[in-house]
FIZAMAR-129938 format. One record per residue (C-alpha): residue number from 1; residue in one letter; x, y, z. Coordinates in Angstrom, 3 decimals. Layout:
REM FIZAMAR-129938
r k->NUM; r->A; u->X; v->Y; w->Z
...
END
This chain:
REM FIZAMAR-129938
r k->1; r->M; u->0.000; v->0.000; w->0.000
r k->2; r->N; u->1.409; v->3.368; w->-1.010
r k->3; r->K; u->2.032; v->5.752; w->1.795
r k->4; r->E; u->3.567; v->9.208; w->1.846
r k->5; r->I; u->5.003; v->10.778; w->4.918
r k->6; r->Q; u->5.537; v->14.489; w->5.069
r k->7; r->H; u->7.064; v->16.443; w->7.909
r k->8; r->K; u->6.211; v->19.835; w->9.264
r k->9; r->K; u->7.855; v->22.677; w->7.401
r k->10; r->L; u->9.812; v->25.381; w->9.133
r k->11; r->K; u->7.553; v->28.271; w->9.923
r k->12; r->C; u->8.033; v->31.154; w->7.545
r k->13; r->G; u->9.076; v->34.434; w->9.078
r k->14; r->T; u->9.067; v->37.986; w->7.867
r k->15; r->E; u->12.095; v->40.244; w->7.602
r k->16; r->E; u->12.041; v->43.096; w->10.100
r k->17; r->S; u->12.478; v->46.609; w->8.731
r k->18; r->W; u->15.730; v->48.165; w->9.875
r k->19; r->G; u->15.130; v->51.576; w->8.344
r k->20; r->E; u->16.440; v->52.911; w->5.086
r k->21; r->L; u->20.152; v->52.891; w->4.400
r k->22; r->N; u->21.778; v->55.486; w->2.216
r k->23; r->S; u->22.713; v->54.477; w->-1.309
r k->24; r->H; u->26.407; v->54.260; w->-0.513
r k->25; r->N; u->25.875; v->51.607; w->2.149
r k->26; r->Q; u->23.515; v->49.676; w->-0.133
r k->27; r->H; u->26.055; v->49.721; w->-2.941
r k->28; r->D; u->28.887; v->48.533; w->-0.704
r k->29; r->A; u->26.874; v->45.963; w->1.270
r k->30; r->S; u->28.399; v->42.880; w->-0.310
r k->31; r->T; u->31.937; v->44.297; w->-0.166
r k->32; r->T; u->31.506; v->45.209; w->3.491
r k->33; r->L; u->30.133; v->41.763; w->4.329
r k->34; r->L; u->32.988; v->39.919; w->2.654
r k->35; r->A; u->35.616; v->42.176; w->4.248
r k->36; r->W; u->34.044; v->41.741; w->7.631
r k->37; r->F; u->33.988; v->37.970; w->7.612
r k->38; r->S; u->37.291; v->37.512; w->5.811
r k->39; r->S; u->38.883; v->39.271; w->8.825
r k->40; r->R; u->37.557; v->36.384; w->10.955
r k->41; r->W; u->34.375; v->38.193; w->11.895
r k->42; r->D; u->35.914; v->40.962; w->13.994
r k->43; r->V; u->33.014; v->42.414; w->16.023
r k->44; r->G; u->35.035; v->45.561; w->16.786
r k->45; r->F; u->33.960; v->47.216; w->13.535
r k->46; r->H; u->31.540; v->50.146; w->13.675
r k->47; r->S; u->28.013; v->48.954; w->14.431
r k->48; r->I; u->26.703; v->50.231; w->11.075
r k->49; r->L; u->28.337; v->47.209; w->9.466
r k->50; r->W; u->25.645; v->45.062; w->11.082
r k->51; r->F; u->22.994; v->46.560; w->8.825
r k->52; r->P; u->24.194; v->45.262; w->5.433
r k->53; r->A; u->24.996; v->41.931; w->7.061
r k->54; r->I; u->21.518; v->41.616; w->8.521
r k->55; r->R; u->19.912; v->42.710; w->5.253
r k->56; r->A; u->21.935; v->40.084; w->3.396
r k->57; r->F; u->21.030; v->37.474; w->5.992
r k->58; r->G; u->17.355; v->38.315; w->5.533
r k->59; r->L; u->17.686; v->37.905; w->1.764
r k->60; r->A; u->19.280; v->34.483; w->2.185
r k->61; r->F; u->16.573; v->33.479; w->4.640
r k->62; r->I; u->13.849; v->34.425; w->2.159
r k->63; r->L; u->15.603; v->32.562; w->-0.664
r k->64; r->T; u->15.924; v->29.519; w->1.553
r k->65; r->L; u->12.219; v->29.594; w->2.365
r k->66; r->F; u->11.392; v->29.730; w->-1.334
r k->67; r->N; u->13.721; v->26.778; w->-1.880
r k->68; r->A; u->12.028; v->24.867; w->0.907
r k->69; r->G; u->8.541; v->25.617; w->-0.323
r k->70; r->C; u->8.225; v->22.112; w->-1.695
r k->71; r->S; u->9.300; v->18.954; w->0.051
r k->72; r->T; u->11.838; v->16.700; w->-1.588
r k->73; r->Q; u->10.034; v->13.698; w->-3.031
r k->74; r->I; u->12.090; v->10.515; w->-3.065
r k->75; r->T; u->10.914; v->7.683; w->-5.310
r k->76; r->V; u->12.742; v->4.559; w->-4.201
r k->77; r->P; u->14.033; v->1.854; w->-6.578
r k->78; r->T; u->11.656; v->-0.855; w->-7.749
r k->79; r->N; u->12.257; v->-4.338; w->-9.160
r k->80; r->V; u->15.501; v->-4.626; w->-7.245
r k->81; r->V; u->17.232; v->-7.879; w->-8.191
r k->82; r->Q; u->19.634; v->-8.203; w->-5.249
r k->83; r->P; u->17.980; v->-6.124; w->-2.528
r k->84; r->Q; u->19.690; v->-4.827; w->0.553
r k->85; r->A; u->18.144; v->-2.423; w->3.054
r k->86; r->V; u->19.494; v->1.056; w->3.756
r k->87; r->F; u->18.178; v->3.500; w->6.348
r k->88; r->V; u->17.707; v->7.269; w->6.168
r k->89; r->L; u->17.946; v->9.050; w->9.523
r k->90; r->D; u->16.106; v->12.355; w->9.852
r k->91; r->Y; u->17.284; v->14.539; w->12.744
r k->92; r->G; u->15.062; v->17.483; w->11.817
r k->93; r->R; u->17.551; v->20.049; w->10.527
r k->94; r->H; u->19.940; v->17.512; w->9.049
r k->95; r->S; u->19.939; v->13.911; w->7.876
r k->96; r->S; u->22.343; v->11.026; w->7.399
r k->97; r->L; u->22.513; v->7.677; w->5.641
r k->98; r->L; u->23.010; v->4.308; w->7.304
r k->99; r->L; u->24.608; v->1.736; w->4.987
r k->100; r->P; u->24.997; v->-1.989; w->5.721
r k->101; r->N; u->28.216; v->-3.871; w->5.196
r k->102; r->S; u->28.346; v->-6.706; w->2.683
r k->103; r->S; u->27.267; v->-9.317; w->5.247
r k->104; r->D; u->24.474; v->-7.212; w->6.810
r k->105; r->T; u->26.054; v->-7.620; w->10.235
r k->106; r->A; u->27.018; v->-3.982; w->10.879
r k->107; r->F; u->26.230; v->-0.509; w->9.600
r k->108; r->R; u->28.096; v->2.709; w->8.933
r k->109; r->E; u->26.455; v->6.080; w->9.290
r k->110; r->F; u->27.611; v->8.755; w->6.852
r k->111; r->A; u->26.832; v->12.454; w->7.124
r k->112; r->Y; u->28.003; v->15.726; w->5.613
r k->113; r->G; u->28.190; v->19.226; w->7.033
r k->114; r->E; u->30.232; v->22.385; w->7.578
r k->115; r->W; u->33.606; v->21.685; w->9.161
r k->116; r->Q; u->33.710; v->24.418; w->11.791
r k->117; r->W; u->30.008; v->24.142; w->12.612
r k->118; r->Y; u->29.855; v->20.372; w->13.103
r k->119; r->A; u->33.389; v->19.251; w->13.907
r k->120; r->Q; u->34.639; v->22.268; w->15.867
r k->121; r->K; u->31.272; v->23.295; w->17.339
r k->122; r->K; u->31.671; v->26.894; w->16.162
r k->123; r->D; u->27.929; v->27.288; w->15.745
r k->124; r->G; u->27.221; v->30.711; w->17.223
r k->125; r->F; u->25.022; v->33.335; w->15.584
r k->126; r->L; u->27.946; v->35.232; w->14.010
r k->127; r->R; u->28.901; v->32.144; w->12.033
r k->128; r->T; u->25.413; v->31.724; w->10.566
r k->129; r->I; u->25.966; v->34.403; w->7.931
r k->130; r->P; u->29.300; v->33.154; w->6.519
r k->131; r->V; u->28.038; v->29.565; w->6.575
r k->132; r->L; u->25.052; v->30.633; w->4.460
r k->133; r->F; u->26.786; v->33.076; w->2.127
r k->134; r->L; u->30.400; v->32.063; w->1.693
r k->135; r->P; u->31.718; v->28.707; w->0.465
r k->136; r->T; u->33.249; v->27.222; w->3.596
r k->137; r->E; u->35.104; v->24.007; w->4.291
r k->138; r->G; u->32.906; v->20.939; w->4.327
r k->139; r->T; u->33.222; v->17.842; w->6.464
r k->140; r->I; u->32.215; v->14.231; w->6.134
r k->141; r->G; u->31.251; v->12.283; w->9.223
r k->142; r->R; u->31.321; v->8.538; w->9.790
r k->143; r->N; u->30.760; v->6.001; w->12.522
r k->144; r->E; u->30.368; v->2.235; w->12.792
r k->145; r->W; u->27.303; v->0.773; w->14.474
r k->146; r->A; u->26.662; v->-2.785; w->15.605
r k->147; r->I; u->22.874; v->-2.657; w->15.610
r k->148; r->E; u->20.928; v->-5.223; w->17.561
r k->149; r->G; u->18.832; v->-7.346; w->15.232
r k->150; r->A; u->21.133; v->-7.033; w->12.228
r k->151; r->Q; u->22.318; v->-10.625; w->12.624
r k->152; r->T; u->18.954; v->-12.214; w->13.247
r k->153; r->E; u->17.819; v->-15.049; w->10.996
r k->154; r->Q; u->14.149; v->-14.072; w->10.966
r k->155; r->D; u->12.246; v->-13.008; w->7.860
r k->156; r->T; u->13.080; v->-9.705; w->6.144
r k->157; r->E; u->10.076; v->-7.757; w->7.448
r k->158; r->G; u->10.659; v->-8.842; w->11.038
r k->159; r->R; u->14.364; v->-8.175; w->10.754
r k->160; r->H; u->13.827; v->-4.629; w->9.477
r k->161; r->H; u->11.383; v->-3.924; w->12.270
r k->162; r->Q; u->13.851; v->-5.143; w->14.873
r k->163; r->I; u->16.654; v->-3.069; w->13.335
r k->164; r->G; u->14.388; v->-0.034; w->13.214
r k->165; r->V; u->13.507; v->-0.367; w->16.901
r k->166; r->A; u->17.216; v->-0.655; w->17.711
r k->167; r->I; u->17.995; v->2.450; w->15.636
r k->168; r->W; u->15.481; v->4.491; w->17.599
r k->169; r->G; u->17.158; v->3.331; w->20.791
r k->170; r->Q; u->20.746; v->3.949; w->19.685
r k->171; r->F; u->20.474; v->7.248; w->17.799
r k->172; r->P; u->19.373; v->10.150; w->20.042
r k->173; r->G; u->17.692; v->13.154; w->18.498
r k->174; r->L; u->15.902; v->11.330; w->15.702
r k->175; r->E; u->12.641; v->12.653; w->14.287
r k->176; r->S; u->12.050; v->9.971; w->11.640
r k->177; r->V; u->13.597; v->6.780; w->10.301
r k->178; r->Y; u->13.029; v->5.467; w->6.775
r k->179; r->T; u->14.192; v->2.341; w->5.002
r k->180; r->F; u->14.197; v->1.182; w->1.390
r k->181; r->H; u->15.880; v->-1.483; w->-0.698
r k->182; r->A; u->18.619; v->-0.831; w->-3.225
r k->183; r->E; u->20.841; v->-3.055; w->-5.315
r k->184; r->R; u->23.563; v->-4.682; w->-3.239
r k->185; r->D; u->26.256; v->-3.682; w->-5.759
r k->186; r->A; u->25.157; v->-0.033; w->-5.711
r k->187; r->I; u->25.322; v->0.024; w->-1.904
r k->188; r->A; u->28.794; v->-1.541; w->-1.940
r k->189; r->Q; u->29.998; v->1.034; w->-4.467
r k->190; r->L; u->28.634; v->3.964; w->-2.448
r k->191; r->W; u->30.120; v->2.456; w->0.731
r k->192; r->D; u->33.554; v->2.339; w->-0.927
r k->193; r->E; u->33.265; v->5.866; w->-2.347
r k->194; r->L; u->32.284; v->7.438; w->0.968
r k->195; r->N; u->34.947; v->5.508; w->2.868
r k->196; r->T; u->37.586; v->6.623; w->0.370
r k->197; r->R; u->36.373; v->10.202; w->0.688
r k->198; r->F; u->36.621; v->9.981; w->4.485
r k->199; r->E; u->39.984; v->8.221; w->4.620
r k->200; r->S; u->41.622; v->10.448; w->1.996
r k->201; r->S; u->41.769; v->13.298; w->4.510
r k->202; r->D; u->45.178; v->14.024; w->6.019
r k->203; r->S; u->43.574; v->15.169; w->9.272
r k->204; r->E; u->42.992; v->13.060; w->12.345
r k->205; r->P; u->39.258; v->12.311; w->12.758
r k->206; r->V; u->37.521; v->14.464; w->15.350
r k->207; r->H; u->34.886; v->12.744; w->17.494
r k->208; r->V; u->31.859; v->14.879; w->18.371
r k->209; r->A; u->29.781; v->13.218; w->21.069
r k->210; r->E; u->26.668; v->15.264; w->20.273
r k->211; r->Y; u->26.463; v->13.729; w->16.803
r k->212; r->H; u->28.081; v->10.383; w->17.658
r k->213; r->L; u->30.267; v->10.761; w->14.576
r k->214; r->Y; u->33.915; v->11.151; w->13.629
r k->215; r->F; u->34.535; v->14.112; w->11.318
r k->216; r->V; u->37.318; v->14.942; w->8.868
r k->217; r->P; u->37.622; v->17.908; w->6.489
r k->218; r->D; u->36.080; v->17.280; w->3.091
r k->219; r->S; u->37.133; v->18.545; w->-0.343
r k->220; r->V; u->33.552; v->19.576; w->-1.189
r k->221; r->D; u->32.714; v->23.085; w->0.043
r k->222; r->Y; u->29.620; v->23.680; w->2.134
r k->223; r->T; u->27.181; v->26.357; w->0.904
r k->224; r->L; u->23.554; v->27.353; w->1.337
r k->225; r->F; u->22.722; v->25.389; w->-1.805
r k->226; r->H; u->24.893; v->22.385; w->-0.988
r k->227; r->N; u->24.314; v->21.362; w->2.597
r k->228; r->C; u->24.043; v->18.088; w->4.520
r k->229; r->N; u->20.624; v->17.219; w->3.100
r k->230; r->H; u->21.679; v->17.893; w->-0.491
r k->231; r->E; u->24.492; v->15.385; w->-0.013
r k->232; r->V; u->22.182; v->12.737; w->1.429
r k->233; r->V; u->19.817; v->13.223; w->-1.526
r k->234; r->A; u->22.753; v->12.747; w->-3.915
r k->235; r->W; u->23.725; v->9.547; w->-2.087
r k->236; r->M; u->20.177; v->8.229; w->-2.383
r k->237; r->E; u->20.229; v->9.024; w->-6.105
r k->238; r->A; u->23.437; v->6.994; w->-6.387
r k->239; r->L; u->21.431; v->4.076; w->-4.984
r k->240; r->G; u->18.796; v->4.396; w->-7.702
r k->241; r->C; u->16.323; v->6.795; w->-6.094
r k->242; r->I; u->14.694; v->9.591; w->-8.070
r k->243; r->A; u->14.576; v->12.924; w->-6.223
r k->244; r->R; u->12.349; v->15.912; w->-6.988
r k->245; r->G; u->12.561; v->19.093; w->-4.955
r k->246; r->S; u->15.106; v->21.442; w->-3.427
r k->247; r->G; u->16.641; v->19.054; w->-0.885
r k->248; r->T; u->17.424; v->21.987; w->1.412
r k->249; r->Y; u->15.740; v->20.470; w->4.445
r k->250; r->A; u->15.193; v->16.904; w->5.591
r k->251; r->D; u->11.483; v->17.165; w->4.808
r k->252; r->F; u->11.558; v->14.063; w->2.642
r k->253; r->V; u->8.443; v->12.466; w->1.195
r k->254; r->F; u->9.204; v->8.841; w->0.331
r k->255; r->Q; u->7.194; v->7.071; w->-2.344
r k->256; r->G; u->7.194; v->3.336; w->-2.920
r k->257; r->D; u->5.166; v->0.147; w->-2.917
r k->258; r->E; u->5.422; v->-0.328; w->0.839
r k->259; r->D; u->5.449; v->1.593; w->4.090
r k->260; r->L; u->8.918; v->3.137; w->4.164
r k->261; r->E; u->8.777; v->4.816; w->7.565
r k->262; r->I; u->9.753; v->2.977; w->10.731
r k->263; r->P; u->7.848; v->4.564; w->13.623
r k->264; r->P; u->9.348; v->4.781; w->17.106
r k->265; r->P; u->8.558; v->1.708; w->19.204
r k->266; r->D; u->6.230; v->3.574; w->21.568
r k->267; r->S; u->4.199; v->5.304; w->18.823
r k->268; r->T; u->0.586; v->4.556; w->18.054
r k->269; r->I; u->-0.535; v->4.776; w->14.414
r k->270; r->V; u->-4.148; v->5.718; w->13.868
r k->271; r->E; u->-5.489; v->4.784; w->10.470
END
């Protein structure tokens, strides 16, 4: 039975009016913003420099809302010859992908983000503007999980349910969990590509307890239009999914021939 699951959108806001700026400040807004943040966001500058920054931030916010106006629809692969289950973890603002190893006995979680924001926890308000506007260093995160139920010999449906229950128990902060089947060879190829991408970094992995992941710098820059959710969408496409929508937020709508969402174990579904 087809079923679509759609999450709540972020509430749209309105940009506050900060008064009219003179034409000189409007003309030099972008130059001022770049100079400000390229000097490592020195807050000692004259307070008037806040105005073009805030105006620019408001513009980016509006553009982001337009981008997020439609959910990202994910049509999962059908007629899979050698199926293997993968899991999509939705944490609300960001998402990650859980891939099985070749023997289905363990999983690796892969995620993408902004290096300073996720790995170094430099996530204060002043960093919001450069993270949105300027190409900044990306990061790829990884961790290995031995999930209870992965080695069970029971039927596929029961096994996935048991794994899903274990995921809810092991991954704090989750809002939704989805699963779908992809070709085993495609999963193995993506597994190898993401591992190579992670291990090619010359930096020592940084463990961040909040995300339960190890992060290394990535060669792909992070921008407003290429964030963690865009990467996860691209990974799902590599597994044979068809994606339609902006991909800015983790407001995925999965479409397939079966129920693709795994509810938390204490939830009650009312038909």
